[in-house]
Structures are given as C-alpha cells and as structure tokens.
C-alpha positions, 0 to 999 in steps of 0.5 A, spaced: 303 323 617 300 325 611 299 333 610 292 332 612 294 329 619 299 335 619 294 340 618 290 337 624 296 337 628 297 344 627 290 346 628 289 342 634 295 341 638 300 347 636 294 352 635 289 349 640 284 352 635 277 349 633 276 347 626 271 353 626 276 358 628 282 355 624 277 355 618 275 362 619 282 365 619 284 361 612 277 363 609 274 356 608 268 353 611 268 349 617 265 343 613 271 344 608 276 344 614 273 337 616 274 334 610 281 336 609 283 334 615 279 327 614 282 327 607 275 327 604 278 333 599 285 334 597 289 340 600 289 346 595 295 350 594 291 356 596 289 353 603 297 351 604 298 358 602 293 361 607 296 357 613 303 359 611 301 366 611 296 366 617 300 362 622 307 364 620 309 358 617 316 359 614 315 361 606 320 356 603 317 350 607 310 352 604 313 353 597 315 346 597 309 343 600 305 347 594 310 344 589 309 337 592 302 337 593 301 339 586 305 334 583 302 329 587 295 331 585 297 331 578 300 324 579 294 322 583 298 320 589 297 320 596 301 325 600 305 323 606 310 327 609 
C-alpha cells in the first residue's frame, strides 16, 4: 500500500470522512484531495504534517513519512509503505 492509498484508507475507513470534510480539515481543496488519493499529485510535507496535526497521528511517524517522502520525490521514486 503506498502513501496515497494509506491516506485514503485513513480518511475513508478509519475516520469515515468525505473527501470534502477531510480536505477542509487539512486546508486543501477537495479536488486536490482526490488527486492525492489517486496518485495524480505527490503528497507534500505540508499535507503530511497537517494530517498528523489534525488527526493526532504520532509525530515521530510523521517526521519519518516526511523524510521518506522528500527523499523519494528527490529520487523520483514512487512511495510504497
């Protein structure tokens, strides 16, 4: 499962939220949320950080995700977690 799929799983299965509600909480547009979930756009450090802050994901895990995400984007590699 890649990071995009994990975000969708968190939103839909764990939090039972619509894309609109989730996107509003992390301060992005609904269309951007959809694009993140489908992998059309990369997940930014800010989005990961906002998800961690807004939904109480453990900070250490978020730091690791941000580091992995940044490295993978630099190397132009798809993120699989």
